[in-house]
N, C-alpha and C positions, 0 to 999 in steps of 0.2 A: 485504568492504566493500560496502555497498549505499548508493545515493543516489537520492533522488527526482529525476527528469530531466523530469518533466512533470506538470502538474496542470491539468485542465480538467473541472471538476465535471460528472459523478460519476466521472471517470476519473483514476486516479493512475498513473504509470508509474515503476517502480523499476528501476534498472539495476545489475548486479553489476560492480564494477570488474575483478575478477580474470577473468571469463569473458565480459564484455560482453553477457551474457543480460539481456534486458528483460522485466520482469514487469508485467502489467497487471491492476490491481485496479479494483473499482467500489465507490462508496459506495452502500449500499442505501437504501431509503426509511426504514428504521428506524434509519439511522446506522451499520449495520455495514459492515465492509470485507470485501468477497467477491473470490474469484479464480475465474475461469471454468473453468480446468482444475485440478483438485485435484492437487497435487504435493507429494511428501515434502519438497523442498528450499526450499519458499516461505516457511518460517517466519521467517528473517532478513529477507527482502525485505518480508514483511508488517509485521514490527515496525518497520522503517524508515519504511514508509508510515504507519503508526499514529502514530509520534512526529512526523512531518512534520505530519499533520493535527491532532495534539493541540497543536503549536505555533501552528497556524492558528486553532484553537478550532473546527474544523469537526465533529469528532465528540465526543460526550460520554463521560464516564469510564465510564458504566454500559454503553456499546457496546463498549468495549475489554475 
């Protein structure tokens, strides 16, 4: 389970409830969501961040 714990444009913070690890994503100038360190386990955290931003209307469907 992942949840967004912080949002301060362009930064989005997502925390894993199971491991308490926090992922830091940034919204790029083109609306894309990026992660500074490429990691194999960031997929679910990235999807949680994108769902959060989609609900806010921050990113476009094309960027997702």
